[in-house]
N, C-alpha and C positions, 0 to 999 in steps of 0.2 A: 765271816765278813760278807757283807752283802755287796754283791757286785751288780752294777747295772750295765746293760749292754748298749753301747752307743751305736747310732746309725752311721754307717759309713757315708761320708759326704760325697756328693756327686762331683765329678771332675768339672772344673771351671770352664765355661764356654770361651772359645777363642774370640778375641775382639774382631769386629768386622773390618776388613781392609779399607783404608781410606781411599777415596776416589783419586785417581791421578790428577795432578794439577793441570789446568788448561795450558796448552802450549803458549809460551810467551815469546813473542818475536823480539829479537834484539832491538834495543832502542836505536842503535845506530842505523838500522834498516827501516824501522817504523817511522821515525820522525821525518827523514827525507822524503819518503813516499807521500806522507800527508802534506808536507810543504809543497811538493811538486803539484799536488792537486790544487792547492791554494794558488800557487803561481800560475797554473794553467788558466785560471779564471781571472786573474788580475790583468794580464796581458797589457801592461802599461810600462813604457820604457823608463819612465822616471822611477817608478817603484822598483823595477828590476835592477836598475843601476844602483839604487839605494841599498838593495839587499846584498849586492856584491861587496859593499863596504862595511857590512855589519859583523858577521861571524861565519864560522865554518859551515854550519848546517844551512843557513840561509843562502850562502854562496853555492853550495852543492845543489840546492833546489832551483836557484835562479839561473845559474850559468848555462845549463843545457838549453833552457828555454830562450835565453837571450841570444846565445850564439848559434842557435839553429837557423836563424835568419838575421845575420849581423847587419845587413843593409837596412833592414826594416827598423831595428831598434837603435840605430845610431842617431845621435843628435848632430845634424848637419852643420857643424862648425869646424873650423880648421883644426882645433885641438882634438876633437873627437874623431875626425877623419884620420888624423895622423895616428891616433891610438889604434883604430881599426886596421889601418894599413900595416902597422908594426905587428899586430896580432896575426894578420893573414900571412905575412912573410915568415912568422915564427913557425907556424904549423904547416905551411905549404910544402909539398914534396918536390916542388920544381927545383931543378939545378941549372937552369939556363943562366948564361952570363949576366943578362939584365937583372935577374932576380938576385943573384949572388952579389952583384955590385950594390944593389939597393940595401941588402942586408949589412954589408960592410959600412956603407955610408951612414946608416941609421943605428949601427951598433946592435943589431938583432942577431941572435943565435938560433939556428934552426933546431927545433925539438922533434924527436920522433913522434909519430902519431900515438895516441893513447891506446893502450892495450889493457883490457880488463884483467885484473890480477886474480889468480885462484887462491891466493893466500887468505888467511883469516881476516875478519874485519879489524881485529886489533893490530895485526901486522900491517895491514893497509893503512890504518890510521897513523901509525908511527912514522910513515914516510912523509906525512904532511906537516908543514910547519904550523905550530900552534899560534893562536892569537887572531886578531882581525885580518881579513884578507883585503888588502887595498891595492895590490899590484896585479893587473890582469895577466901579464906575461908570465909571472912566476907560477901560475896555477892553470896554464892552458892545458897541460897534459891531463887534467882532471875534468875538463869541460865536456868530454864525450861528444865532440863535434866533428862531423864530416861535411865536406862540401856537397855531398849528395842530399843533404837536408835543406839546401837553399831552395826557397820558393820564389825569390825575386832578386834580381840584380839591378841596382839603380846607381849608375855612376854619374851622379849629377855634377854640377859645375865645381863644387868644392873638391870632389874626388878627382876630377879631370886635371886640376891644376897641379896636384902633388903626386898622383899615382897613375895617371892615364897610361904612360908607356909601359908600366910594369905590372899593374894589377891583372890584366887579362892573362898574361903568362903565368902569374902566380896561382891562379885558381883554375885554369883550363887544362894545363898539362896533366894527362892521365886523369882528368876529372870526370865525374859522373853526375849528371844533373837530372836524375829520375823524377824529382819532385818540382823542378823548376817550371813555374807557370808563366811568368812574364819577365822580361829583361829590357833594360834601357841602357844602351851603350853607345859609344861614339862609332859612327859609321866606318871610320878608318880602321877599327879594330875587328872588323867582321872576320878577317882571315884567321885571327888568333883563336876563334871559337870553332873553326871547321872540324878539328879533331874530336870535339865534344858534341857535335850535332847529332850523331846516332843515339846518344844517351838522353837527349831532350825529348822524352816520350810524353811529357805533360805540357809542353810549351804551347801556349795559346795565342800570345801576343808579344810583339817586339816593337820597341820604339827606337828608331835610329836618330841620333842627334847629328844633324847635318853640318855642324860647325866644327872646325873650319872646312869649307868646301874644297875638295880636290876633284876637279872635273872628271878625271880618268880613274884614279885609284879608288876613290870611295864607291863610285857606281859599280865598278867591276867587282870590288870585294863584296858588296851587297848582293850582286847577282850570283856570285859563286855560293854565298851562304844560302840563298833561297833555293837555288838548284839542288844543293846538297840536302837541304831539309826536305824538299818535296820528294826526292829520290829515296831518302832514308826512311821516311814515314809514309810511304804510299799505302801501307796496309791500314793506317788509321786516317787516311785522307788528309795528308799534309798540305794539300792545296787550300785548305780552309784557314791557314794561318793569317792572323790579323797583324798588319804592319802599319806603323804610323810614322809620319815625317812631319817635321816642323817647317812650315812654309808660310811666310807672311802674305797677307792679302794685298799689300801694296806692291807695286812693281819693284823688283829688286835688280833690274837690269839684265846684263848678259849672263850672270851666274844662274839666275832662276830660269831664264829662257833656255839655257843649256840643260839644266838639271831636270826640269819637269818632264821633258820627253823621255829622258832616260828612266826616270822613276815610273812613268806610266808604262813603259815597255817591260819593266821588271814586274809590275803588277799583272801583266798578262800571263805570268807563270802560275798565278793563283786563280781560284774560282771567283766568279762574280758574286756580288752580294745577293743573298736570298731575296726573293720578291717581297717578303714582309718588311724589308728595310729599305726599299727603293723610294719611299715617300720622303725621306729626309737625306739631304746631302750636306755634310759638315766638313770641317777641315781634316777630319780623320778618314773620311770615306770618299771624297771626291775623286782622288786618283784612281781608285778601284772602279768607280763608275765610268771615268773616261777611258780606262783600259779596255772596258767591254762596252764601248759606245754602241756597237751594232745591236747588241742584245738588250740595251738599256732603253726603257720607255720613259723619256723625260717628261712626257705629259702627265705622269702620275706624281711627280715631285710636288710636295706641298710646302717644304721648308728648305731654304738654303742659308747656311750660316758660315760666313767668313771663308770664302775660297778665293784664290787669286783672281784679280780683275779680268785678265785676258781670257782665262778659261770660262769665267762666268758670262762674259759678253758673247761667247760663242754658243752658249746653250740657253740663254735666258729667253729668247723669243719662242723656244719650243716648250717652255714650262707653262702650259695653259691652265694649270690648277694651282699655281704658286700662291700661297697665302702669307708667308713670312719670309722676309729677306733682310739679311745683314751683310753689308758689302763695304768695300773700300771706296776711296775717293775717285778712282778711275772709272767706276761704273756710271756715276751721275755726271761726270765730266763729258762722257761720250754722247750724251743726250739719247741714251738707249730708250728712255721712256717716251720719247717723241713717237716711237713706233706704236706705243699703246694709244697715244692721242689720235694718231692717224687711223688706227684700226677702229677706234670708237666712232670717229666720223663716218667711216665706211659702214659700220654696223647700223648707224642711225638711218641711213638711206637704203638699207637692204631689207627686203621682206623677211628673209631667213637670217635673222640676226644671231641665231644660235651657232651658226657655222663660223661666225667671226667674233665670238665673244672674247672679251679681254680677260686676262688672268684676274682672279678675285683677290687681289693683294689687300691684306688687312693690316699688316705690320711691317714697317720699314725703319731700319736703323742704319745710318751711314754718315760718313764725312762728306762735306761739300765745300768747294772753294768759294770764297767770298764773292768772286766776280760773277758766279753763275747761280747763286743761291735762289734769287727770285725767278730766274728763268726755269730752273729745275722745279720749283714749286708750281709754276704754271703748267709744266708738262705733267706733273703728278696729278694736279687737280683735273686736267683735261682727260686723263686716262683712268683715274681711280677715285674720283670724288664720291662715287656711290658705294665704295667698298672700304676705303682706308679708315682704320679705327685707331691705330697707334703710330705716331710719327715722332722720331727722335733724330735730330740733326745736330752735328757738331761742325761749326763753321771754322774753316782753317784758312791760313793766309794764302793769298794768290802766289802763283809761281813766278819766278824771275824770267824776264824776257831775254832776248839775245844780248841786249845792251846792259843787262844787270838791273833793269828797272822793273818794278812790280807791274803786273798786268792791271789795267784799269777795270773797274767794275762796269758791268753792262747795266746801266740804269736808264735805258731808253732815252739817252741824250740828256738826262738830268745831271746837274753838277753835283759832285759828291759832297756830303756834309761831314763835318768833323766836330768832335767834342773832346776837349782835353787830349788833343793829338790822337784821338781814336776815331775810327770810322763809325758813322751812324747808319744803320740799316733800318728803313721804315717798311713795315709789313702792312699790307692792305688786303684786298680781295683774294690774293693768291693763297692765303692761309684759310680760306673759308671752305672747310671740308664738312659737309653736313653730318656725317656719321662719326666724326672724330671723337674718341673718348680720352685719349692721352696725347698731350703735346709737350715736347721737351726740346728746347733750343739752347745751345751752349755757344756763346760768343767769346769765351775767355781766351782761347788759343789764338784767335786772330785779332784780339784787342778791338772789338767793335761793340757798340751799344745797340741794343735791340729795342726799337720803338714800334709799338703795335697800336694801330688805329682801331679802337673798339667798335666804332660805328660800322666800318666796312668789314671787319674781321670776325667778330663774334656774333654778328646778327643772326646767322643760321646755325651756329654750333651749339645746338640745344642739348647734345649728349655729352659734352665735355665733362670729364670727371677728374682729370689730373692735369695740372698746368705747372711746368717747371721752366724757369728762365734764369740764366746766369749771364752776368755781364763782366767786363774786365776787372772791375773793382774787387770781385770775389777772389781773385787770384793773388792779391797783395795782402800780406799780413802786417807789413811795417811801412808806415808812410814815408820813412826816411829813404826807402829804396827808390822813390820817385824824384823827379826833378823839382826844383823850386817853383817853376812855372805851373806844374800840375798840382802840387800840394798846397800852395799858398793862394790859389785863385779862389775867391769867394763867390764870384758870379761870372760865368762864362756863357756867351751867347752862341747859339747855333743858327747862323745865317739870320741874325737879328731876332732870333726867337729865344725867349728866356728859358731858363732851365726848368721852370715850373711846368712846362708842357712836355717834359721828358718822362711821361708816365708809362711804365712798362706793364701796368695792369689797368684794365678799363675801370672807369668810375661807374659805368652802368652795369653793376653786378647782376642785375636781373636777367641779363642775357646769358648767364651761366647758372641756371637753376639746379643743375645736377652735379655741380662741382663737389668733388669728394676730397681731393688733395690739392694743396697749394704750397709750392716751395719757391721762395724768392731769395736771392743772394745779392749782396752789395748794394749798389744804388737802387736797384729795383725794389729791394726790401725797404729802403728809406723813403722812397718817393710815392709809394702806392697810396691811393685815396682810402681813408678809413671806411667809407661807405661800401667799399668792395667786400669787406667782411660782414658789414651790417646786413647785406642782402645775400648772404650765402648760408642759408639755414641748414643745408645738408653737408657742410664741411666736416670731415672726420679727422683730417691730419693737416697741420699748419706748421710750416717752417719759415721763419723770418730771420735771415742771417745778415745782420748789419755790422758784424764784428770787424770785417776787413774793409769796410768802405773807406776809401781815401779821399773821396770828393768832399770838399767843404761846402756843402749846400746849405741853404737856409735852415736854421735849427728847428728840429721837430720835437725837441724835448718837451716843450709845453703841450704840444698836441698829444704826445704819448701820455702825459700825466693826466690831462683833463678828460679826454674823450675816448682814447683807444680802448679802454677796458669797459666801455659801455656796449661793446659788441655782444650780441646774444647768439651764442653758438650752441644750440641745445644738444647736438650729437657729436661735438668735438671730443675725441678720445686721446689724441696725441698732439702735444704742443711743444715746439722747439723754438726758443728765442735766444739769439746771440747778439751781443752788443748792448746799446743803451736800453733796448726793450726788455732785456733780461733783468736789469737792475730796477727798472721803473714799474715792473708788474705789480699790480695791486692784488694781494692775496684775498682780500675781502670780497672781491668780485668773482672769484672762482666758483663758489657754491651757487651764486645767483645766476651768473651768465654762462657758466660752463659746467652744468651739473653732471655731465657724463665723463668729465676729464679723468683719465686713468694714468697717463704718462706725461710728466712735465720735465723738460730739460732746459736749464738756464745756464748760459755761457757768457762769461765776461772776458774781455780781452786784456792783455797786459798793458796796452797803450790807451785804453779807454779812459776818458775823463770820468772822475767819480767812480773809479773802479769799485766793483760791487762790495758793499758793506753788508755782511750778513745781519747785523743788528738793524740797520735801516730797512732791509728787506723784510725781516720778520715783523717789525713794527707796522709795516703796511697792512698786515693782516689783523691788526688790533681794531676791532669794530668799535670799541669804546673810546679810542683815540686818547688814551690816558698817558701815553708815553711808555707804558710797561707792556710786557708780553701778555697776550691773552691766553687763556686756557680753553677757549671754545674751539671745537674742532672745525677745520676748514676742509672743503673738498672731500666729502665722505667717500667717494668712489676712487680717489687717488691712490694708486698702488705703487707706482714707481716715480721717484723724485731724484733728479740728478743735478748737482751743482758742479759745473766745470769751469775751468779758468781760475784765476787768482782772486778768490773771494777773501775779503778782510774779515777775520773772525776772532772772537775771544771765547773764553770758557763759558760765559753766560749764554752766548749764542748757541753753543752746542747743547747745553742743558735745555734751553728752550726748544730746540729742534728735535732732540731725541727723547724727551720725556713723554711724548705721546699726546701732548695737549693740542697742538695745531693739526698734526697729521696722525690720527689715531689708528688708521687702517693701512699704513704703509707695509708693504712686503719687501721692497727693495729700495735702498738708499745709496746714493753715490755722492761722495764729497771729495773733491780734488784739492790738493795743496793744503792739507791740514798741517800746522806747525808740529814739529816733533814733540814739543812740550805738552801738546794737547792730545797726543795719540792715545795714551792710556785712558784718559777721560772719555774720549769718543768710543773706544772699544767697550769700556765698562757701561756707559749709558746705552749703547746700542744693544748690549747683551740683555738688558732688562726691559727693552721695548716690548710691549704686549704682543705685537703682530709681526715685527721685523724678522725676515728670514735671511736676507742677503744684505750685507753691508760692505760696500766697496769703498775703500779709503786709500787715497794716495797722499803721502806725507812729503814735506819738504824739510831739508836740513837747516841748520843754523841755530836751533834752539835747544838741541839735546847734546850733551857731551858724549864722549866716546864710551864711557862706562854705561850710561843710561841706554845708549843705542845698542850696545852689546847685550845688555840684559833683556831688551825688548825683542831682539832678533833671536835670542837663545831658545825661546820656547815656541818658536814658529816653524812650521814645516814649509819647505820651499816649493813653490809652484812657479815656473817661468811664465813670463807674460804671454808668450805665444800659445801656451797650453793652459790658460786659466780655465777652470771647470765651468761648464755651461750651467750646471745645476748642482748646488751643494745641499747637504742635509740641513734641516732647520736649526740644528743645534750647533752650527758652525758659523763663524764670521770669516769673511775674506777681506784682507786689507792689503794694500800695496806699499812696499817700502823700497826705495831706490830702484824703481822700475821693475821690481820683482813682485810676484804675487805669493802671499803666504796664507796659511790657514791656521786658525787658532780656535779651540773649542771654547764655548761659553761656560760659565760656572754651572749652569743647568740647562737642560733642553728647553727651548722656547715652545710654548703651547701653540 
């Protein structure tokens, strides 16, 4: 037998060991950490509140961020304030009787502070109720919040009404405010924060709300707080604390006369302002300046903004470099600027005029009584005619005399004029400031008409760029609020002078060659001469508000239709028309006479005759006059178009407006009071516009049933009106429903 010898097989090699799997972090820890990073960058109270109502993971990510600074992320409404108040009482360690009483009255049970558990994530998860988290108080123990995380305390008026007596005790007892940067509290509660003053290592500013005033208690409490703060933080220079008080610029009588000296004395406990901030004195810094008056150089002040009249009068003659002044009625009533006029006369006869130079006042904003308005203007012109560039006056009613009778106007012996039971003030040479660039006069509060003589007023005002005049008619929105004598008068004389001479804007517009902005309201907008705009080639912004004019003056509708839009304004960029002018605008004239127009706002009133019809408005842009809508583009540079008021519209109007034929380059469109039944059509057409990025729409009810309205709102995301986004992505539409703002994505991004 033949045997073959077989080769012994080699032992099989052992398989290579598999690499260890990468460590996998539990999802319960990974997801919240990622969400916390996202929430950290969101920093939006509406989004954070929405996350609290969604699910467990989003709640765990948003709650620590939201409750780290509860005063910041609270919507200041009574309901949200009460929710925050309950939450603070729930986790507060305070056992004071006031706090316990508040807990009992509100049905709040105190919870122990949150303690991180060493148990496994599974065991920890089992302690939490499943499902959406919609009740804040039930999950407070998982919010990981301590009052040491507070960076701001703001007890505004809503808080003061419901929790002022209890809130400070609830958060201050055994409290540590290491991260607190600013606080705004009632001055009467200063003592309640004394025990926490040593822990306020980061506090930089504090605002004391002075109402209600308690002459002795409030000032003494504030002094004790400041003394304790300076003593506790002497190592970090606690004397640099910034304090703010609310003090009206008008005279508040004995209360302010008593409080101001006390507050100034308290400010002496702190350091004076640094020299770099001595050039501006505002309502927040004037007390500190007066407290250190000996070391303060008032000659360096260049701007004073709204400080009490009595203190301003004491320092004003020492401010030789003052350029900007905003003051109350008491300053101009005291004839303080008569000193400037007398100093100017002295300087003219002095060889060394530099030693008696008047302050270079360039900007003045103030209230002035009707009885002294012309006298004040004469004083201003005598002292500052070579420097004043910006003048804004609001004329107020004269004060009552001892017998309860209004003071008579000082008109140099001239008998007062009246129109529609309102005073008429005629301005002449006293308004002739050669370097004036901006002039604004408001006569609405004192119910007086402003009549300006163009020959004597604008003869030398060659640099005027902005002119704004408001008369009493601009303050009335409903003619029924006036008496029959006022509303039914078709022609009223002013001392045998017809109303046609009540021109508030000069006809000789060539006296204003540099005019850039013109804003007229009420009768002043209805009565101006059309040639005023014809000879204003540099006008960039025009506002004509005839919406609230209650005077039944001779009809100007025919004039508006025939000749108003023959104005050639080559550089006009912003146009606002309210009233009949908005309805009668001729779109065909925009491209020819206003080629640079970028922003157009048209407003019609509820009580206007022939309330704006969108159909008639669009047909005015039809160059072929065929009665149908044109597809030729108008106003190539127009980017923003706003329709405000109750415009009458149909579906065909929206189709013609949003199809891109008339306005092909629009980026923003605002349409108010769209019927509910046309809301979906408007959104659909706007979403397909070639260039439209923002579409603001406010709808009115009455045309959509409950089911349709619910379906429309169901897919929209809530944005409250006060927080509407300033800029939205181009693939979003913004619409307004029931005074709320919502956002809805378009079918596809807009190029």
